[in-house]
Structures are given as structure tokens and as C-alpha cells.
CHARMM-style PDB file with segment names, atoms N, HN, CA, C and O in Angstrom:
ATOM      1  N   MET     1      -0.406  -5.044  -8.997  1.00  0.00      PROA
ATOM      2  CA  MET     1      -0.317  -4.343  -7.751  1.00  0.00      PROA
ATOM      3  C   MET     1       0.197  -2.948  -8.043  1.00  0.00      PROA
ATOM      4  O   MET     1       1.270  -2.781  -8.623  1.00  0.00      PROA
ATOM      5  N   THR     2      -0.563  -1.957  -7.644  1.00  0.00      PROA
ATOM      6  HN  THR     2      -1.434  -2.092  -7.172  1.00  0.00      PROA
ATOM      7  CA  THR     2      -0.125  -0.571  -7.759  1.00  0.00      PROA
ATOM      8  C   THR     2      -0.271   0.071  -6.399  1.00  0.00      PROA
ATOM      9  O   THR     2      -1.331  -0.009  -5.777  1.00  0.00      PROA
ATOM     10  N   VAL     3       0.796   0.712  -5.933  1.00  0.00      PROA
ATOM     11  HN  VAL     3       1.656   0.777  -6.439  1.00  0.00      PROA
ATOM     12  CA  VAL     3       0.771   1.398  -4.653  1.00  0.00      PROA
ATOM     13  C   VAL     3       1.199   2.840  -4.883  1.00  0.00      PROA
ATOM     14  O   VAL     3       2.180   3.108  -5.576  1.00  0.00      PROA
ATOM     15  N   VAL     4       0.448   3.766  -4.292  1.00  0.00      PROA
ATOM     16  HN  VAL     4      -0.350   3.549  -3.729  1.00  0.00      PROA
ATOM     17  CA  VAL     4       0.767   5.193  -4.390  1.00  0.00      PROA
ATOM     18  C   VAL     4       1.020   5.713  -2.988  1.00  0.00      PROA
ATOM     19  O   VAL     4       0.215   5.507  -2.080  1.00  0.00      PROA
ATOM     20  N   THR     5       2.151   6.392  -2.822  1.00  0.00      PROA
ATOM     21  HN  THR     5       2.805   6.560  -3.559  1.00  0.00      PROA
ATOM     22  CA  THR     5       2.491   7.050  -1.566  1.00  0.00      PROA
ATOM     23  C   THR     5       3.477   8.167  -1.873  1.00  0.00      PROA
ATOM     24  O   THR     5       3.874   8.334  -3.026  1.00  0.00      PROA
ATOM     25  N   ALA     6       3.872   8.919  -0.883  1.00  0.00      PROA
ATOM     26  HN  ALA     6       3.549   8.783   0.053  1.00  0.00      PROA
ATOM     27  CA  ALA     6       4.724  10.090  -1.094  1.00  0.00      PROA
ATOM     28  C   ALA     6       6.114   9.741  -1.622  1.00  0.00      PROA
ATOM     29  O   ALA     6       6.743  10.566  -2.285  1.00  0.00      PROA
ATOM     30  N   SER     7       6.598   8.546  -1.341  1.00  0.00      PROA
ATOM     31  HN  SER     7       6.087   7.876  -0.802  1.00  0.00      PROA
ATOM     32  CA  SER     7       7.946   8.151  -1.740  1.00  0.00      PROA
ATOM     33  C   SER     7       7.886   7.006  -2.750  1.00  0.00      PROA
ATOM     34  O   SER     7       7.216   5.999  -2.523  1.00  0.00      PROA
ATOM     35  N   LEU     8       8.583   7.171  -3.851  1.00  0.00      PROA
ATOM     36  HN  LEU     8       9.127   7.990  -4.036  1.00  0.00      PROA
ATOM     37  CA  LEU     8       8.635   6.106  -4.858  1.00  0.00      PROA
ATOM     38  C   LEU     8       9.257   4.839  -4.273  1.00  0.00      PROA
ATOM     39  O   LEU     8       8.811   3.732  -4.575  1.00  0.00      PROA
ATOM     40  N   THR     9      10.276   4.996  -3.446  1.00  0.00      PROA
ATOM     41  HN  THR     9      10.639   5.895  -3.202  1.00  0.00      PROA
ATOM     42  CA  THR     9      10.917   3.840  -2.819  1.00  0.00      PROA
ATOM     43  C   THR     9       9.930   3.094  -1.920  1.00  0.00      PROA
ATOM     44  O   THR     9       9.847   1.866  -1.973  1.00  0.00      PROA
ATOM     45  N   ASP    10       9.175   3.837  -1.090  1.00  0.00      PROA
ATOM     46  HN  ASP    10       9.242   4.834  -1.048  1.00  0.00      PROA
ATOM     47  CA  ASP    10       8.190   3.197  -0.220  1.00  0.00      PROA
ATOM     48  C   ASP    10       7.104   2.492  -1.031  1.00  0.00      PROA
ATOM     49  O   ASP    10       6.657   1.406  -0.662  1.00  0.00      PROA
ATOM     50  N   ALA    11       6.684   3.108  -2.129  1.00  0.00      PROA
ATOM     51  HN  ALA    11       7.047   3.990  -2.428  1.00  0.00      PROA
ATOM     52  CA  ALA    11       5.663   2.482  -2.976  1.00  0.00      PROA
ATOM     53  C   ALA    11       6.184   1.171  -3.566  1.00  0.00      PROA
ATOM     54  O   ALA    11       5.465   0.172  -3.601  1.00  0.00      PROA
ATOM     55  N   ASP    12       7.429   1.178  -4.027  1.00  0.00      PROA
ATOM     56  HN  ASP    12       8.013   1.989  -3.999  1.00  0.00      PROA
ATOM     57  CA  ASP    12       8.020  -0.027  -4.605  1.00  0.00      PROA
ATOM     58  C   ASP    12       8.171  -1.125  -3.559  1.00  0.00      PROA
ATOM     59  O   ASP    12       7.840  -2.282  -3.818  1.00  0.00      PROA
ATOM     60  N   VAL    13       8.667  -0.768  -2.387  1.00  0.00      PROA
ATOM     61  HN  VAL    13       8.936   0.172  -2.177  1.00  0.00      PROA
ATOM     62  CA  VAL    13       8.835  -1.751  -1.311  1.00  0.00      PROA
ATOM     63  C   VAL    13       7.485  -2.340  -0.910  1.00  0.00      PROA
ATOM     64  O   VAL    13       7.355  -3.555  -0.756  1.00  0.00      PROA
ATOM     65  N   ASP    14       6.481  -1.480  -0.740  1.00  0.00      PROA
ATOM     66  HN  ASP    14       6.586  -0.493  -0.865  1.00  0.00      PROA
ATOM     67  CA  ASP    14       5.165  -1.971  -0.318  1.00  0.00      PROA
ATOM     68  C   ASP    14       4.496  -2.822  -1.392  1.00  0.00      PROA
ATOM     69  O   ASP    14       3.841  -3.813  -1.070  1.00  0.00      PROA
ATOM     70  N   ALA    15       4.651  -2.452  -2.663  1.00  0.00      PROA
ATOM     71  HN  ALA    15       5.183  -1.647  -2.925  1.00  0.00      PROA
ATOM     72  CA  ALA    15       4.058  -3.260  -3.732  1.00  0.00      PROA
ATOM     73  C   ALA    15       4.694  -4.642  -3.769  1.00  0.00      PROA
ATOM     74  O   ALA    15       4.002  -5.646  -3.944  1.00  0.00      PROA
ATOM     75  N   THR    16       6.005  -4.692  -3.604  1.00  0.00      PROA
ATOM     76  HN  THR    16       6.567  -3.877  -3.462  1.00  0.00      PROA
ATOM     77  CA  THR    16       6.700  -5.985  -3.597  1.00  0.00      PROA
ATOM     78  C   THR    16       6.283  -6.823  -2.392  1.00  0.00      PROA
ATOM     79  O   THR    16       6.006  -8.015  -2.520  1.00  0.00      PROA
ATOM     80  N   ALA    17       6.242  -6.192  -1.228  1.00  0.00      PROA
ATOM     81  HN  ALA    17       6.467  -5.223  -1.124  1.00  0.00      PROA
ATOM     82  CA  ALA    17       5.846  -6.917  -0.011  1.00  0.00      PROA
ATOM     83  C   ALA    17       4.396  -7.385  -0.088  1.00  0.00      PROA
ATOM     84  O   ALA    17       4.078  -8.498   0.330  1.00  0.00      PROA
ATOM     85  N   ALA    18       3.524  -6.546  -0.616  1.00  0.00      PROA
ATOM     86  HN  ALA    18       3.782  -5.641  -0.956  1.00  0.00      PROA
ATOM     87  CA  ALA    18       2.114  -6.929  -0.744  1.00  0.00      PROA
ATOM     88  C   ALA    18       1.965  -8.106  -1.708  1.00  0.00      PROA
ATOM     89  O   ALA    18       1.192  -9.030  -1.452  1.00  0.00      PROA
ATOM     90  N   TYR    19       2.699  -8.070  -2.804  1.00  0.00      PROA
ATOM     91  HN  TYR    19       3.327  -7.320  -3.012  1.00  0.00      PROA
ATOM     92  CA  TYR    19       2.660  -9.177  -3.757  1.00  0.00      PROA
ATOM     93  C   TYR    19       3.054 -10.488  -3.071  1.00  0.00      PROA
ATOM     94  O   TYR    19       2.444 -11.532  -3.302  1.00  0.00      PROA
ATOM     95  N   ALA    20       4.079 -10.415  -2.228  1.00  0.00      PROA
ATOM     96  HN  ALA    20       4.575  -9.567  -2.040  1.00  0.00      PROA
ATOM     97  CA  ALA    20       4.538 -11.608  -1.511  1.00  0.00      PROA
ATOM     98  C   ALA    20       3.500 -12.111  -0.503  1.00  0.00      PROA
ATOM     99  O   ALA    20       3.527 -13.279  -0.116  1.00  0.00      PROA
ATOM    100  N   GLN    21       2.584 -11.228  -0.076  1.00  0.00      PROA
ATOM    101  HN  GLN    21       2.562 -10.279  -0.390  1.00  0.00      PROA
ATOM    102  CA  GLN    21       1.540 -11.617   0.879  1.00  0.00      PROA
ATOM    103  C   GLN    21       0.477 -12.508   0.235  1.00  0.00      PROA
ATOM    104  O   GLN    21      -0.280 -13.183   0.934  1.00  0.00      PROA
ATOM    105  N   GLY    22       0.424 -12.508  -1.090  1.00  0.00      PROA
ATOM    106  HN  GLY    22       1.039 -11.960  -1.657  1.00  0.00      PROA
ATOM    107  CA  GLY    22      -0.572 -13.336  -1.781  1.00  0.00      PROA
ATOM    108  C   GLY    22      -1.981 -12.883  -1.465  1.00  0.00      PROA
ATOM    109  O   GLY    22      -2.289 -11.700  -1.609  1.00  0.00      PROA
ATOM    110  N   PRO    23      -2.855 -13.798  -1.033  1.00  0.00      PROA
ATOM    111  CA  PRO    23      -4.255 -13.451  -0.795  1.00  0.00      PROA
ATOM    112  C   PRO    23      -4.469 -12.455   0.346  1.00  0.00      PROA
ATOM    113  O   PRO    23      -5.561 -11.903   0.482  1.00  0.00      PROA
ATOM    114  N   ASP    24      -3.452 -12.221   1.161  1.00  0.00      PROA
ATOM    115  HN  ASP    24      -2.565 -12.669   1.051  1.00  0.00      PROA
ATOM    116  CA  ASP    24      -3.564 -11.260   2.263  1.00  0.00      PROA
ATOM    117  C   ASP    24      -3.061  -9.865   1.878  1.00  0.00      PROA
ATOM    118  O   ASP    24      -2.958  -8.985   2.732  1.00  0.00      PROA
ATOM    119  N   ALA    25      -2.749  -9.663   0.600  1.00  0.00      PROA
ATOM    120  HN  ALA    25      -2.833 -10.378  -0.095  1.00  0.00      PROA
ATOM    121  CA  ALA    25      -2.151  -8.399   0.144  1.00  0.00      PROA
ATOM    122  C   ALA    25      -3.002  -7.179   0.493  1.00  0.00      PROA
ATOM    123  O   ALA    25      -2.485  -6.214   1.055  1.00  0.00      PROA
ATOM    124  N   ALA    26      -4.281  -7.204   0.173  1.00  0.00      PROA
ATOM    125  HN  ALA    26      -4.701  -7.988  -0.284  1.00  0.00      PROA
ATOM    126  CA  ALA    26      -5.147  -6.046   0.417  1.00  0.00      PROA
ATOM    127  C   ALA    26      -5.261  -5.754   1.911  1.00  0.00      PROA
ATOM    128  O   ALA    26      -5.199  -4.597   2.327  1.00  0.00      PROA
ATOM    129  N   ALA    27      -5.426  -6.798   2.712  1.00  0.00      PROA
ATOM    130  HN  ALA    27      -5.476  -7.738   2.375  1.00  0.00      PROA
ATOM    131  CA  ALA    27      -5.535  -6.604   4.163  1.00  0.00      PROA
ATOM    132  C   ALA    27      -4.249  -6.004   4.718  1.00  0.00      PROA
ATOM    133  O   ALA    27      -4.298  -5.124   5.578  1.00  0.00      PROA
ATOM    134  N   TRP    28      -3.098  -6.470   4.236  1.00  0.00      PROA
ATOM    135  HN  TRP    28      -3.058  -7.185   3.538  1.00  0.00      PROA
ATOM    136  CA  TRP    28      -1.822  -5.937   4.703  1.00  0.00      PROA
ATOM    137  C   TRP    28      -1.664  -4.474   4.303  1.00  0.00      PROA
ATOM    138  O   TRP    28      -1.228  -3.652   5.109  1.00  0.00      PROA
ATOM    139  N   LEU    29      -2.016  -4.150   3.067  1.00  0.00      PROA
ATOM    140  HN  LEU    29      -2.370  -4.819   2.412  1.00  0.00      PROA
ATOM    141  CA  LEU    29      -1.882  -2.763   2.608  1.00  0.00      PROA
ATOM    142  C   LEU    29      -2.775  -1.812   3.406  1.00  0.00      PROA
ATOM    143  O   LEU    29      -2.422  -0.646   3.582  1.00  0.00      PROA
ATOM    144  N   ARG    30      -3.912  -2.283   3.886  1.00  0.00      PROA
ATOM    145  HN  ARG    30      -4.199  -3.230   3.743  1.00  0.00      PROA
ATOM    146  CA  ARG    30      -4.795  -1.436   4.692  1.00  0.00      PROA
ATOM    147  C   ARG    30      -4.146  -1.003   6.005  1.00  0.00      PROA
ATOM    148  O   ARG    30      -4.607  -0.052   6.636  1.00  0.00      PROA
ATOM    149  N   THR    31      -3.093  -1.683   6.417  1.00  0.00      PROA
ATOM    150  HN  THR    31      -2.718  -2.455   5.904  1.00  0.00      PROA
ATOM    151  CA  THR    31      -2.397  -1.325   7.662  1.00  0.00      PROA
ATOM    152  C   THR    31      -1.280  -0.320   7.429  1.00  0.00      PROA
ATOM    153  O   THR    31      -0.692   0.175   8.390  1.00  0.00      PROA
ATOM    154  N   ARG    32      -0.974  -0.008   6.177  1.00  0.00      PROA
ATOM    155  HN  ARG    32      -1.451  -0.410   5.396  1.00  0.00      PROA
ATOM    156  CA  ARG    32       0.158   0.856   5.842  1.00  0.00      PROA
ATOM    157  C   ARG    32      -0.298   2.312   5.756  1.00  0.00      PROA
ATOM    158  O   ARG    32      -1.071   2.662   4.864  1.00  0.00      PROA
ATOM    159  N   PRO    33       0.172   3.164   6.671  1.00  0.00      PROA
ATOM    160  CA  PRO    33      -0.251   4.571   6.682  1.00  0.00      PROA
ATOM    161  C   PRO    33       0.126   5.313   5.400  1.00  0.00      PROA
ATOM    162  O   PRO    33       1.225   5.154   4.868  1.00  0.00      PROA
ATOM    163  N   GLY    34      -0.808   6.121   4.924  1.00  0.00      PROA
ATOM    164  HN  GLY    34      -1.700   6.250   5.356  1.00  0.00      PROA
ATOM    165  CA  GLY    34      -0.550   6.990   3.779  1.00  0.00      PROA
ATOM    166  C   GLY    34      -0.473   6.301   2.438  1.00  0.00      PROA
ATOM    167  O   GLY    34       0.024   6.883   1.474  1.00  0.00      PROA
ATOM    168  N   ARG    35      -0.955   5.069   2.352  1.00  0.00      PROA
ATOM    169  HN  ARG    35      -1.358   4.596   3.135  1.00  0.00      PROA
ATOM    170  CA  ARG    35      -0.910   4.335   1.083  1.00  0.00      PROA
ATOM    171  C   ARG    35      -2.296   4.233   0.470  1.00  0.00      PROA
ATOM    172  O   ARG    35      -3.299   4.054   1.161  1.00  0.00      PROA
ATOM    173  N   THR    36      -2.319   4.351  -0.846  1.00  0.00      PROA
ATOM    174  HN  THR    36      -1.504   4.496  -1.408  1.00  0.00      PROA
ATOM    175  CA  THR    36      -3.495   4.030  -1.636  1.00  0.00      PROA
ATOM    176  C   THR    36      -3.028   2.978  -2.628  1.00  0.00      PROA
ATOM    177  O   THR    36      -1.930   3.086  -3.174  1.00  0.00      PROA
ATOM    178  N   ALA    37      -3.845   1.968  -2.865  1.00  0.00      PROA
ATOM    179  HN  ALA    37      -4.737   1.880  -2.421  1.00  0.00      PROA
ATOM    180  CA  ALA    37      -3.394   0.877  -3.733  1.00  0.00      PROA
ATOM    181  C   ALA    37      -4.546   0.300  -4.533  1.00  0.00      PROA
ATOM    182  O   ALA    37      -5.719   0.488  -4.210  1.00  0.00      PROA
ATOM    183  N   LEU    38      -4.174  -0.401  -5.574  1.00  0.00      PROA
ATOM    184  HN  LEU    38      -3.221  -0.554  -5.836  1.00  0.00      PROA
ATOM    185  CA  LEU    38      -5.122  -1.186  -6.354  1.00  0.00      PROA
ATOM    186  C   LEU    38      -4.507  -2.568  -6.515  1.00  0.00      PROA
ATOM    187  O   LEU    38      -3.455  -2.728  -7.133  1.00  0.00      PROA
ATOM    188  N   VAL    39      -5.178  -3.559  -5.952  1.00  0.00      PROA
ATOM    189  HN  VAL    39      -6.033  -3.429  -5.450  1.00  0.00      PROA
ATOM    190  CA  VAL    39      -4.724  -4.943  -6.065  1.00  0.00      PROA
ATOM    191  C   VAL    39      -5.501  -5.585  -7.202  1.00  0.00      PROA
ATOM    192  O   VAL    39      -6.732  -5.562  -7.210  1.00  0.00      PROA
ATOM    193  N   VAL    40      -4.784  -6.157  -8.161  1.00  0.00      PROA
ATOM    194  HN  VAL    40      -3.784  -6.175  -8.155  1.00  0.00      PROA
ATOM    195  CA  VAL    40      -5.408  -6.872  -9.277  1.00  0.00      PROA
ATOM    196  C   VAL    40      -5.139  -8.354  -9.056  1.00  0.00      PROA
ATOM    197  O   VAL    40      -3.990  -8.794  -9.026  1.00  0.00      PROA
ATOM    198  N   TRP    41      -6.213  -9.113  -8.903  1.00  0.00      PROA
ATOM    199  HN  TRP    41      -7.147  -8.756  -8.928  1.00  0.00      PROA
ATOM    200  CA  TRP    41      -6.107 -10.545  -8.599  1.00  0.00      PROA
ATOM    201  C   TRP    41      -5.932 -11.353  -9.877  1.00  0.00      PROA
ATOM    202  O   TRP    41      -6.157 -10.840 -10.973  1.00  0.00      PROA
ATOM    203  N   SER    42      -5.540 -12.593  -9.746  1.00  0.00      PROA
ATOM    204  HN  SER    42      -5.358 -13.010  -8.855  1.00  0.00      PROA
ATOM    205  CA  SER    42      -5.255 -13.450 -10.903  1.00  0.00      PROA
ATOM    206  C   SER    42      -6.482 -13.678 -11.789  1.00  0.00      PROA
ATOM    207  O   SER    42      -6.339 -13.986 -12.972  1.00  0.00      PROA
ATOM    208  N   ASP    43      -7.684 -13.530 -11.228  1.00  0.00      PROA
ATOM    209  HN  ASP    43      -7.800 -13.280 -10.267  1.00  0.00      PROA
ATOM    210  CA  ASP    43      -8.897 -13.706 -12.037  1.00  0.00      PROA
ATOM    211  C   ASP    43      -9.323 -12.404 -12.728  1.00  0.00      PROA
ATOM    212  O   ASP    43     -10.347 -12.368 -13.411  1.00  0.00      PROA
ATOM    213  N   GLY    44      -8.534 -11.337 -12.549  1.00  0.00      PROA
ATOM    214  HN  GLY    44      -7.702 -11.367 -11.995  1.00  0.00      PROA
ATOM    215  CA  GLY    44      -8.837 -10.050 -13.183  1.00  0.00      PROA
ATOM    216  C   GLY    44      -9.652  -9.112 -12.320  1.00  0.00      PROA
ATOM    217  O   GLY    44      -9.811  -7.942 -12.669  1.00  0.00      PROA
ATOM    218  N   SER    45     -10.174  -9.591 -11.201  1.00  0.00      PROA
ATOM    219  HN  SER    45     -10.045 -10.541 -10.918  1.00  0.00      PROA
ATOM    220  CA  SER    45     -10.924  -8.700 -10.308  1.00  0.00      PROA
ATOM    221  C   SER    45      -9.951  -7.766  -9.581  1.00  0.00      PROA
ATOM    222  O   SER    45      -8.755  -8.044  -9.491  1.00  0.00      PROA
ATOM    223  N   THR    46     -10.474  -6.677  -9.076  1.00  0.00      PROA
ATOM    224  HN  THR    46     -11.445  -6.450  -9.149  1.00  0.00      PROA
ATOM    225  CA  THR    46      -9.627  -5.690  -8.413  1.00  0.00      PROA
ATOM    226  C   THR    46     -10.172  -5.332  -7.039  1.00  0.00      PROA
ATOM    227  O   THR    46     -11.369  -5.455  -6.780  1.00  0.00      PROA
ATOM    228  N   THR    47      -9.287  -4.893  -6.170  1.00  0.00      PROA
ATOM    229  HN  THR    47      -8.315  -4.793  -6.380  1.00  0.00      PROA
ATOM    230  CA  THR    47      -9.653  -4.422  -4.848  1.00  0.00      PROA
ATOM    231  C   THR    47      -8.948  -3.095  -4.597  1.00  0.00      PROA
ATOM    232  O   THR    47      -7.723  -3.061  -4.481  1.00  0.00      PROA
ATOM    233  N   PRO    48      -9.712  -1.991  -4.510  1.00  0.00      PROA
ATOM    234  CA  PRO    48      -9.081  -0.726  -4.149  1.00  0.00      PROA
ATOM    235  C   PRO    48      -8.801  -0.700  -2.644  1.00  0.00      PROA
ATOM    236  O   PRO    48      -9.587  -1.224  -1.855  1.00  0.00      PROA
ATOM    237  N   VAL    49      -7.697  -0.100  -2.257  1.00  0.00      PROA
ATOM    238  HN  VAL    49      -7.058   0.325  -2.898  1.00  0.00      PROA
ATOM    239  CA  VAL    49      -7.281  -0.090  -0.855  1.00  0.00      PROA
ATOM    240  C   VAL    49      -6.867   1.316  -0.462  1.00  0.00      PROA
ATOM    241  O   VAL    49      -6.178   2.005  -1.214  1.00  0.00      PROA
ATOM    242  N   ARG    50      -7.287   1.732   0.709  1.00  0.00      PROA
ATOM    243  HN  ARG    50      -7.846   1.172   1.320  1.00  0.00      PROA
ATOM    244  CA  ARG    50      -6.797   2.976   1.291  1.00  0.00      PROA
ATOM    245  C   ARG    50      -6.347   2.672   2.709  1.00  0.00      PROA
ATOM    246  O   ARG    50      -7.133   2.206   3.534  1.00  0.00      PROA
ATOM    247  N   GLY    51      -5.080   2.937   2.988  1.00  0.00      PROA
ATOM    248  HN  GLY    51      -4.441   3.315   2.318  1.00  0.00      PROA
ATOM    249  CA  GLY    51      -4.534   2.714   4.315  1.00  0.00      PROA
ATOM    250  C   GLY    51      -4.923   3.848   5.253  1.00  0.00      PROA
ATOM    251  O   GLY    51      -5.568   4.809   4.834  1.00  0.00      PROA
ATOM    252  N   PRO    52      -4.532   3.739   6.523  1.00  0.00      PROA
ATOM    253  CA  PRO    52      -4.833   4.816   7.466  1.00  0.00      PROA
ATOM    254  C   PRO    52      -4.144   6.111   7.043  1.00  0.00      PROA
ATOM    255  O   PRO    52      -3.116   6.087   6.366  1.00  0.00      PROA
ATOM    256  N   VAL    53      -4.717   7.227   7.445  1.00  0.00      PROA
ATOM    257  HN  VAL    53      -5.552   7.247   7.995  1.00  0.00      PROA
ATOM    258  CA  VAL    53      -4.146   8.532   7.107  1.00  0.00      PROA
ATOM    259  C   VAL    53      -2.824   8.690   7.841  1.00  0.00      PROA
ATOM    260  O   VAL    53      -2.720   8.410   9.035  1.00  0.00      PROA
ATOM    261  N   TRP    54      -1.828   9.139   7.111  1.00  0.00      PROA
ATOM    262  HN  TRP    54      -1.912   9.367   6.141  1.00  0.00      PROA
ATOM    263  CA  TRP    54      -0.511   9.362   7.692  1.00  0.00      PROA
ATOM    264  C   TRP    54      -0.468  10.767   8.243  1.00  0.00      PROA
ATOM    265  O   TRP    54      -0.835  11.721   7.557  1.00  0.00      PROA
ATOM    266  N   THR    55      -0.023  10.900   9.472  1.00  0.00      PROA
ATOM    267  HN  THR    55       0.275  10.125  10.030  1.00  0.00      PROA
ATOM    268  CA  THR    55       0.099  12.204  10.106  1.00  0.00      PROA
ATOM    269  C   THR    55       1.571  12.494  10.342  1.00  0.00      PROA
ATOM    270  O   THR    55       2.259  11.757  11.048  1.00  0.00      PROA
ATOM    271  N   ALA    56       2.034  13.558   9.752  1.00  0.00      PROA
ATOM    272  HN  ALA    56       1.475  14.157   9.178  1.00  0.00      PROA
ATOM    273  CA  ALA    56       3.446  13.930   9.917  1.00  0.00      PROA
ATOM    274  C   ALA    56       3.690  14.458  11.326  1.00  0.00      PROA
ATOM    275  O   ALA    56       2.857  15.166  11.891  1.00  0.00      PROA
ATOM    276  N   ARG    57       4.814  14.112  11.866  1.00  0.00      PROA
ATOM    277  HN  ARG    57       5.491  13.537  11.406  1.00  0.00      PROA
ATOM    278  CA  ARG    57       5.197  14.652  13.159  1.00  0.00      PROA
ATOM    279  C   ARG    57       5.897  15.987  12.936  1.00  0.00      PROA
ATOM    280  O   ARG    57       6.584  16.164  11.930  1.00  0.00      PROA
ATOM    281  N   PRO    58       5.734  16.915  13.852  1.00  0.00      PROA
ATOM    282  CA  PRO    58       6.418  18.206  13.690  1.00  0.00      PROA
ATOM    283  C   PRO    58       7.931  18.020  13.665  1.00  0.00      PROA
ATOM    284  O   PRO    58       8.489  17.206  14.400  1.00  0.00      PROA
ATOM    285  N   TRP    59       8.573  18.791  12.807  1.00  0.00      PROA
ATOM    286  HN  TRP    59       8.120  19.452  12.209  1.00  0.00      PROA
ATOM    287  CA  TRP    59      10.025  18.726  12.693  1.00  0.00      PROA
ATOM    288  C   TRP    59      10.645  19.404  13.900  1.00  0.00      PROA
ATOM    289  O   TRP    59      10.236  20.495  14.297  1.00  0.00      PROA
ATOM    290  N   ARG    60      11.628  18.749  14.473  1.00  0.00      PROA
ATOM    291  HN  ARG    60      11.960  17.863  14.150  1.00  0.00      PROA
ATOM    292  CA  ARG    60      12.327  19.322  15.648  1.00  0.00      PROA
ATOM    293  C   ARG    60      13.814  19.341  15.333  1.00  0.00      PROA
ATOM    294  O   ARG    60      14.532  18.380  15.611  1.00  0.00      PROA
ATOM    295  N   GLY    61      14.257  20.415  14.764  1.00  0.00      PROA
ATOM    296  HN  GLY    61      13.674  21.196  14.538  1.00  0.00      PROA
ATOM    297  CA  GLY    61      15.651  20.486  14.348  1.00  0.00      PROA
ATOM    298  C   GLY    61      16.419  21.398  15.120  1.00  0.00      PROA
ATOM    299  OT1 GLY    61      17.615  21.558  14.877  1.00  0.00      PROA
TER     300      GLY     61
END
């Protein structure tokens, strides 16, 4: 399981959570905004995943 996103912490959390999802990992990752992932299954096959585009909200400070 490899997850790429803007934050290393978010990538680690999502990779761990996706792994725990088992066969639903790819479907779950597709719901995560701003994530790109590669799921490697136990048989060696792979599934590339792209989540929805993340849109930043304007900063209001």
C-alpha cells in the first residue's frame, strides 16, 4: 500500500487505515480527497487509485 498526499502524516494514516480495510481498500481510498495510491494485492496484482480533487478553502485569519 502506497499513499501520496500533501502530508506525510495523512499518507501514513490513510495507508494504515486502507490496509485494515482489506478487500475494500481501493474503494475506501477513492473517497479520500487529494490522495493518490497504489494498492498491491496478495496475488501481486495492483490497483492504482486517485481520490477526489482536494480544494483548499481560503484562509481567513
